[in-house]
VOKE-769336 format. One record per residue (C-alpha): x, y, z; residue number from 1; residue in one letter. Coordinates in Angstrom, 2 decimals. Layout:
BEGIN
u/v/w/resi/resn
X/Y/Z/NUM/A
...
REM end
This chain:
BEGIN
u/v/w/resi/resn
18.18/-4.56/21.61/1/M
15.10/-4.94/19.40/2/S
11.61/-5.41/20.76/3/V
11.76/-9.00/19.49/4/Q
14.80/-9.66/21.62/5/A
13.36/-7.79/24.58/6/E
10.15/-9.80/24.43/7/A
12.07/-13.05/24.19/8/G
14.44/-12.19/27.02/9/A
11.78/-10.94/29.41/10/E
9.01/-13.40/28.61/11/A
10.94/-16.56/27.87/12/G
11.54/-18.74/24.86/13/A
9.02/-19.34/22.11/14/G
7.66/-15.80/21.99/15/V
6.74/-14.52/18.55/16/V
8.79/-11.36/17.80/17/P
7.04/-8.00/17.93/18/V
9.27/-5.91/15.68/19/G
12.03/-3.37/16.12/20/P
9.66/-0.63/17.38/21/R
6.38/-0.50/19.27/22/P
4.70/0.99/16.22/23/L
5.71/1.09/12.56/24/P
6.64/4.68/11.79/25/Y
6.70/5.41/8.02/26/R
6.03/1.74/7.37/27/A
4.54/0.11/4.34/28/G
1.45/-2.04/4.49/29/W
3.52/-5.22/4.99/30/Q
5.21/-3.84/8.11/31/E
1.91/-2.63/9.54/32/L
0.21/-5.98/8.90/33/E
3.11/-7.89/10.45/34/D
3.08/-5.60/13.48/35/W
-0.68/-5.91/14.02/36/L
-0.59/-9.69/13.62/37/D
2.29/-10.10/16.05/38/T
0.85/-7.79/18.70/39/V
-2.54/-9.53/18.59/40/V
-0.91/-12.96/18.82/41/R
1.30/-11.95/21.73/42/L
-1.62/-10.28/23.48/43/H
-3.33/-13.69/23.52/44/A
-0.28/-15.89/24.11/45/D
1.98/-13.80/26.35/46/D
0.40/-10.50/27.41/47/P
2.92/-9.81/30.20/48/E
5.87/-10.37/27.87/49/G
4.29/-8.07/25.32/50/L
3.63/-5.40/27.95/51/R
7.19/-5.59/29.22/52/A
8.60/-5.27/25.72/53/A
6.48/-2.21/24.95/54/L
6.61/-0.43/28.33/55/R
9.97/1.26/27.78/56/R
8.74/2.66/24.46/57/Q
6.03/4.87/25.99/58/T
8.05/7.25/28.10/59/G
7.64/10.30/25.85/60/E
4.68/12.62/26.30/61/R
1.85/11.85/23.92/62/T
-0.47/14.28/22.16/63/R
-3.09/11.70/21.33/64/L
-5.61/13.13/23.79/65/S
-5.22/16.58/22.22/66/E
-6.01/15.39/18.70/67/E
-9.69/15.38/17.82/68/R
-9.36/12.75/15.08/69/A
-6.78/10.06/14.52/70/W
-6.35/10.09/10.76/71/Q
-2.98/8.37/10.56/72/H
-2.09/4.74/11.20/73/T
0.70/5.72/13.58/74/V
-1.81/7.42/15.90/75/Q
-3.82/4.23/16.22/76/W
-0.79/2.00/16.71/77/T
0.54/4.37/19.39/78/E
-2.85/4.27/21.12/79/A
-2.74/0.45/21.03/80/M
0.72/0.42/22.58/81/V
-0.36/2.75/25.38/82/R
-3.51/0.71/25.97/83/Q
-1.44/-2.47/26.31/84/I
1.11/-0.87/28.64/85/V
-1.38/1.08/30.80/86/A
-4.94/-0.17/30.25/87/P
-7.62/2.46/30.59/88/G
-8.98/5.56/28.84/89/P
-6.66/7.95/27.03/90/E
-5.12/10.61/29.23/91/A
-7.39/13.62/29.55/92/G
-10.75/12.05/28.83/93/R
-12.47/8.69/28.56/94/A
-13.23/8.51/24.86/95/A
-14.15/5.54/22.74/96/G
-12.26/4.69/19.57/97/A
-15.24/5.76/17.50/98/G
-14.84/9.29/18.86/99/D
-11.38/9.44/17.27/100/R
-12.35/8.42/13.76/101/L
-12.46/11.28/11.24/102/P
-15.65/11.94/9.35/103/G
-16.22/9.24/6.75/104/A
-16.80/11.83/4.03/105/S
-13.29/13.20/4.57/106/R
-11.55/9.88/4.00/107/V
-11.09/7.71/0.92/108/S
-12.82/4.35/1.01/109/A
-9.61/2.25/1.17/110/P
-8.23/4.39/4.01/111/H
-11.57/4.30/5.81/112/W
-11.45/0.49/5.83/113/L
-7.97/0.61/7.35/114/L
-8.97/3.16/9.99/115/L
-12.07/1.20/10.91/116/R
-9.98/-1.94/11.28/117/R
-7.45/-0.17/13.52/118/L
-10.24/1.39/15.57/119/A
-11.94/-1.93/16.23/120/E
-8.66/-3.52/17.34/121/I
-8.13/-0.61/19.73/122/H
-11.70/-0.90/21.01/123/T
-11.31/-4.65/21.54/124/A
-8.09/-4.06/23.49/125/L
-9.93/-1.68/25.82/126/K
-12.93/-3.98/26.19/127/A
-10.87/-7.14/26.68/128/G
-12.54/-8.82/23.69/129/T
-9.60/-9.01/21.29/130/L
-9.62/-12.38/19.43/131/P
-6.52/-14.55/19.56/132/P
-5.64/-13.98/15.89/133/R
-6.54/-11.57/13.11/134/L
-8.47/-12.92/10.14/135/L
-7.18/-10.51/7.49/136/A
-3.41/-10.94/7.88/137/T
-2.24/-11.58/4.29/138/P
-0.32/-14.63/3.15/139/T
1.09/-13.32/-0.15/140/T
3.46/-10.51/-1.09/141/A
0.68/-8.59/-2.85/142/T
-1.73/-8.69/0.09/143/G
-3.64/-11.82/-0.88/144/G
-5.03/-14.32/1.62/145/L
-5.03/-18.07/1.12/146/D
-8.68/-19.27/1.28/147/P
-7.84/-22.45/3.17/148/A
-5.97/-20.39/5.75/149/E
-8.94/-18.09/6.26/150/L
-11.23/-21.08/6.78/151/V
-8.77/-22.47/9.32/152/S
-8.70/-19.15/11.16/153/R
-12.49/-19.02/11.37/154/I
-12.57/-22.65/12.50/155/E
-10.19/-21.59/15.28/156/G
-12.51/-18.74/16.21/157/Y
-15.47/-21.10/16.41/158/E
-13.52/-23.57/18.53/159/H
-12.43/-20.77/20.91/160/A
-15.83/-19.10/20.98/161/G
-14.29/-15.89/19.59/162/A
-16.30/-13.39/17.58/163/E
-14.94/-11.93/14.36/164/A
-14.44/-8.18/14.18/165/M
-16.46/-6.74/11.24/166/P
-13.78/-4.65/9.53/167/A
-11.19/-7.39/9.93/168/D
-13.56/-9.93/8.39/169/L
-14.45/-7.67/5.47/170/Q
-10.77/-6.97/4.78/171/Q
-10.13/-10.72/4.86/172/A
-12.86/-11.35/2.28/173/L
-11.48/-8.67/-0.03/174/L
-8.08/-10.36/0.09/175/R
-9.35/-13.74/-1.12/176/L
-8.45/-14.83/-4.66/177/P
-11.08/-15.23/-7.34/178/R
-10.41/-18.93/-7.89/179/E
-11.12/-21.08/-4.83/180/I
-10.78/-24.83/-4.78/181/A
-14.05/-26.81/-4.38/182/P
-12.77/-28.57/-1.27/183/E
-12.09/-25.22/0.41/184/V
-15.58/-23.97/-0.45/185/R
-16.94/-27.23/1.00/186/A
-15.07/-26.61/4.27/187/R
-16.38/-23.05/4.38/188/A
-19.95/-24.31/3.94/189/A
-19.60/-26.24/7.22/190/L
-18.78/-23.12/9.24/191/L
-21.58/-22.17/11.63/192/A
-20.64/-18.68/12.86/193/S
-21.82/-15.45/11.30/194/E
-18.31/-14.88/9.96/195/A
-18.25/-18.40/8.55/196/G
-21.58/-17.97/6.79/197/V
-20.43/-14.66/5.29/198/A
-17.21/-16.28/4.09/199/T
-19.01/-19.20/2.46/200/A
-21.41/-16.79/0.76/201/R
-18.50/-14.67/-0.55/202/W
-16.67/-17.73/-1.86/203/M
-19.79/-18.81/-3.72/204/G
-20.75/-15.41/-5.13/205/R
-18.07/-12.76/-5.18/206/R
-19.26/-9.26/-6.22/207/P
-18.45/-8.34/-9.83/208/E
-18.76/-4.58/-10.16/209/P
-19.39/-2.73/-13.42/210/E
-16.87/0.03/-13.93/211/T
-16.20/3.01/-16.18/212/G
-14.53/6.41/-16.38/213/V
-16.06/9.79/-17.21/214/G
-14.00/12.72/-18.52/215/W
-15.13/16.20/-17.50/216/F
-13.91/19.69/-18.37/217/H
-15.63/21.90/-15.85/218/G
-19.23/20.70/-15.66/219/A
-19.23/19.26/-19.18/220/R
-18.76/15.53/-19.73/221/E
-17.26/14.23/-22.95/222/H
-19.43/11.43/-24.33/223/L
-17.38/10.56/-27.43/224/G
-13.73/9.57/-27.77/225/D
-13.04/12.27/-30.34/226/R
-14.49/15.06/-28.22/227/A
-11.65/17.57/-27.71/228/P
-10.44/19.01/-24.45/229/G
-11.63/22.27/-22.98/230/G
-10.26/25.32/-21.23/231/S
-10.43/23.63/-17.82/232/H
-8.02/21.00/-16.56/233/E
-9.81/17.67/-17.10/234/P
-11.29/15.76/-14.19/235/S
-11.63/11.99/-14.17/236/L
-14.83/10.66/-12.61/237/V
-14.65/6.91/-11.92/238/P
-17.87/4.93/-11.75/239/R
-18.28/1.70/-9.81/240/I
-21.60/-0.13/-9.69/241/R
-22.15/-3.35/-7.75/242/A
-25.05/-5.17/-6.17/243/E
-24.99/-4.36/-2.43/244/P
-23.50/-7.10/-0.29/245/T
-24.76/-5.86/3.07/246/G
-21.13/-5.52/4.16/247/L
-20.78/-1.81/4.90/248/E
-17.09/-1.32/4.15/249/L
-17.07/-3.58/1.10/250/V
-20.05/-1.72/-0.35/251/D
-18.30/1.60/0.15/252/R
-15.24/0.35/-1.72/253/L
-17.48/-0.90/-4.53/254/L
-19.06/2.55/-4.96/255/S
-17.95/5.71/-6.74/256/D
-14.73/7.11/-5.20/257/P
-14.46/10.58/-3.73/258/R
-14.34/13.17/-6.50/259/A
-11.58/15.33/-4.97/260/S
-8.23/15.26/-6.76/261/R
-6.44/15.78/-3.42/262/W
-5.65/12.91/-1.10/263/Q
-7.93/12.46/1.89/264/A
-6.72/13.19/5.40/265/D
-4.15/10.65/6.54/266/G
-4.28/8.66/3.31/267/D
-1.38/6.51/2.20/268/D
-2.38/5.27/-1.28/269/P
0.54/2.84/-1.27/270/A
-1.68/0.67/0.97/271/F
-4.56/0.48/-1.52/272/W
-3.49/-2.37/-3.85/273/P
-3.10/-4.71/-0.86/274/A
-6.59/-3.77/0.31/275/T
-8.18/-5.36/-2.79/276/M
-5.47/-7.53/-4.39/277/P
-8.02/-9.42/-6.52/278/S
-9.86/-6.32/-7.75/279/D
-7.17/-4.18/-9.37/280/R
-9.58/-2.39/-11.69/281/E
-11.51/-1.10/-8.68/282/V
-8.26/-0.04/-7.00/283/V
-7.19/1.74/-10.18/284/A
-10.47/3.66/-10.23/285/L
-9.88/4.87/-6.68/286/H
-6.58/6.36/-7.88/287/Y
-7.98/8.16/-10.91/288/L
-9.35/11.33/-9.27/289/P
-5.75/12.05/-8.18/290/H
-4.07/11.26/-11.52/291/L
-4.22/14.48/-13.55/292/L
-2.78/17.69/-12.12/293/C
-0.71/19.84/-14.45/294/R
0.44/22.40/-11.91/295/R
1.65/20.08/-9.17/296/H
2.16/16.86/-11.09/297/G
0.29/13.62/-10.63/298/S
-0.56/12.62/-7.07/299/H
-0.29/8.95/-8.11/300/V
3.18/7.50/-7.74/301/R
4.86/5.08/-10.11/302/L
5.32/2.54/-7.29/303/S
1.54/2.48/-6.81/304/E
0.92/1.76/-10.49/305/V
3.54/-0.99/-10.34/306/E
1.77/-2.49/-7.32/307/A
-1.59/-2.44/-9.12/308/V
-0.03/-4.20/-12.10/309/A
1.21/-7.04/-9.88/310/L
-2.21/-7.77/-8.36/311/T
-5.06/-9.76/-9.88/312/D
-8.54/-9.33/-11.22/313/G
-10.11/-7.80/-14.30/314/P
-8.47/-4.93/-16.15/315/V
-10.41/-2.15/-17.85/316/G
-10.38/1.58/-18.42/317/E
-8.93/2.31/-14.99/318/G
-5.86/0.10/-15.22/319/V
-5.36/1.07/-18.87/320/A
-5.45/4.78/-18.02/321/L
-2.95/4.36/-15.19/322/L
-0.57/2.50/-17.53/323/V
-1.07/5.02/-20.35/324/A
-0.34/7.93/-18.03/325/H
2.64/6.05/-16.63/326/C
4.06/5.67/-20.14/327/L
3.82/9.40/-20.78/328/L
4.85/10.80/-17.42/329/H
8.48/11.78/-17.97/330/G
9.00/12.80/-14.33/331/E
8.84/9.17/-13.19/332/W
12.53/8.24/-13.49/333/R
12.27/8.26/-17.28/334/G
9.77/6.59/-19.57/335/R
11.58/3.27/-19.26/336/E
9.87/2.90/-15.87/337/S
6.46/3.14/-17.46/338/G
7.51/0.52/-19.97/339/V
8.35/-1.83/-17.09/340/K
4.71/-1.73/-15.94/341/V
3.61/-2.55/-19.48/342/L
6.07/-5.44/-19.70/343/L
5.00/-6.78/-16.29/344/D
1.38/-6.96/-17.47/345/L
2.49/-8.49/-20.77/346/T
4.45/-11.22/-18.99/347/A
1.29/-12.18/-17.09/348/R
-0.85/-12.04/-20.25/349/D
-2.92/-9.30/-18.59/350/D
-2.15/-6.35/-20.86/351/L
-5.28/-4.46/-22.03/352/P
-3.33/-3.29/-25.08/353/A
-6.07/-1.76/-27.23/354/A
-7.61/0.00/-24.23/355/E
-4.21/1.44/-23.27/356/I
-3.98/2.79/-26.82/357/G
-7.43/4.33/-26.52/358/R
-6.48/6.01/-23.25/359/Q
-3.26/7.34/-24.79/360/L
-5.40/8.90/-27.50/361/G
-7.72/10.48/-24.93/362/L
-4.76/11.85/-22.97/363/L
-3.48/13.53/-26.16/364/L
-6.88/14.97/-27.06/365/R
-7.81/16.24/-23.59/366/R
-4.61/17.01/-21.67/367/T
-1.23/18.67/-22.09/368/W
0.64/15.60/-23.35/369/F
2.08/15.72/-26.89/370/K
2.30/13.07/-29.65/371/P
6.08/12.95/-29.38/372/A
5.71/11.61/-25.84/373/A
3.59/8.71/-27.14/374/V
6.13/7.85/-29.83/375/R
9.04/7.88/-27.39/376/R
7.18/5.73/-24.87/377/A
6.13/3.15/-27.45/378/L
9.61/3.09/-28.99/379/E
10.99/2.19/-25.55/380/F
8.38/-0.54/-25.18/381/A
9.02/-2.01/-28.64/382/A
12.76/-1.99/-27.99/383/A
12.07/-3.79/-24.72/384/G
10.63/-6.77/-26.57/385/G
6.94/-5.86/-26.71/386/A
6.60/-5.19/-30.46/387/R
3.40/-7.18/-30.87/388/D
1.82/-5.58/-27.80/389/Q
2.85/-2.10/-28.96/390/V
1.15/-2.68/-32.28/391/W
-2.03/-3.75/-30.48/392/R
-1.77/-0.55/-28.44/393/I
-1.52/1.36/-31.71/394/M
-4.74/-0.25/-33.00/395/T
-6.57/1.31/-30.04/396/G
-4.71/4.60/-30.27/397/F
-5.12/5.50/-33.95/398/L
-8.97/5.56/-34.01/399/P
-8.93/8.15/-31.22/400/V
-5.90/10.14/-32.30/401/H
-6.34/10.49/-36.05/402/L
-8.49/13.39/-37.31/403/P
-12.05/12.50/-38.16/404/G
-14.30/14.20/-40.71/405/P
-14.20/17.95/-40.21/406/G
-11.16/17.85/-37.93/407/E
-7.95/19.62/-38.83/408/R
-4.87/17.48/-39.37/409/A
-1.41/18.50/-38.21/410/H
2.14/17.29/-38.74/411/A
2.00/15.13/-35.61/412/G
-0.71/12.98/-37.22/413/H
1.49/12.38/-40.26/414/T
4.51/11.45/-38.15/415/R
2.36/9.09/-36.07/416/M
1.19/7.24/-39.18/417/L
4.80/6.86/-40.34/418/A
5.68/5.48/-36.90/419/F
2.69/3.12/-37.05/420/A
3.97/1.75/-40.36/421/L
7.35/1.02/-38.78/422/Q
5.63/-0.83/-35.94/423/L
3.35/-2.77/-38.29/424/A
6.30/-3.94/-40.34/425/R
8.40/-4.97/-37.33/426/S
5.45/-6.81/-35.77/427/A
4.33/-8.39/-39.06/428/G
0.89/-6.90/-38.48/429/A
-1.94/-7.42/-40.98/430/K
-5.59/-6.47/-41.02/431/G
-7.03/-3.18/-42.21/432/A
-7.95/-0.46/-39.70/433/L
-11.12/1.48/-40.65/434/P
-9.71/4.81/-39.38/435/C
-6.65/4.41/-41.62/436/V
-8.68/3.16/-44.57/437/A
-10.92/6.25/-44.33/438/E
-7.92/8.58/-44.53/439/L
-6.36/6.57/-47.35/440/A
-9.55/6.92/-49.40/441/A
-9.56/10.71/-49.23/442/R
-8.80/12.73/-52.33/443/E
-5.57/14.63/-52.63/444/G
-1.96/13.86/-51.88/445/A
-1.18/15.49/-48.54/446/T
1.48/13.97/-46.36/447/G
-1.22/12.58/-44.09/448/L
-3.07/10.88/-46.94/449/V
0.15/9.47/-48.41/450/R
1.20/7.94/-45.07/451/E
-2.30/6.56/-44.55/452/A
-2.17/4.89/-47.99/453/R
1.23/3.34/-47.25/454/R
0.04/1.93/-43.92/455/L
-3.25/0.74/-45.39/456/H
-1.46/-1.00/-48.26/457/A
0.78/-2.84/-45.81/458/H
-2.07/-3.91/-43.54/459/L
-4.24/-5.02/-46.44/460/S
REM end
């Protein structure tokens, strides 16, 4: 019998189900959010039924008291279950939840927000101050939160005299969409609590960070697109600048990510897009330090790039670089999978085509990828119905990829120009490209110059 059925049978009809287990082992963010929401609701509405449903799940010996830091979500959910079943300090010592948090410098900003939120729920359980509902429980499949629903939740808090938990509130704000109806903002302006005031302020002036990406080989940063790679494996250094909001966890997310290319302790990056579903460029930047690793392969999974593509918000260098890498990464179930991300963004009219082309060019100049990989990926995309978008990608790619003055040309450049001509013809593209015009104007009759003249003649 599932925990839902157990709770219903032991506590009576009308009980909201808990879930098939007391804690979501190997769960995605949706399962964790559903579990947290249901446990908090039942704790307010039917605590004895909840306790009865969870009691039989805590018979095994726990090692929680032996672990100095709880870095994983399952540790916190297990601690919550044990606190509900047998209220009191953890076995072995009376420690507060804050004692179990890992050092903030060891954890990525998105994971730190999640851990802080779990810790404050656990602390509230121990203190008997848990509110009747969570504010941040999402209402959309991508992690978004309906603004009117959040206002209603805070109105319920104010009516019940409940106080919002800081991490839960900040996660709720990050899940709001960018467009909020005037009548919802008007309702928010009537809220009197500290959480209500913060929500109204956020709805009226959402942070808009400035973002960018630095490329480093060793200690040297490349400042121009045509700067070649170096002997070291390149490192991506994302930059996020935003006016401080005074909200600690939000401000940490809107700051430069950790520089390490390895995942932080306990991290599950699959959770990150749902943490900021209206700020996908910021989420993309948090992934970038983990993107490039020739020896072990990328630490960013295709499913995570797909999730970023389905969320909202501005797109820039970060999203474009994720998509470009996704197109080239042959280990991800074939390059057709990367094309799907491109087509998903195209269908939503969100494709940063020229910037993706620029990032493809940088990946060729500074990493181990080869021009043939670009051609194959773009051929897949064009065959998938994105001919116009692929040509726009090419307009961003050629200025970075083609040899500039003093640079040595190779056969791959010539083949790429021939491929570009095929794309231009199939897309009906017109409009001269300065980088192609410069090659076409050179003296001589090399294969590169001939292909440049053919493409330039077509575009002109």
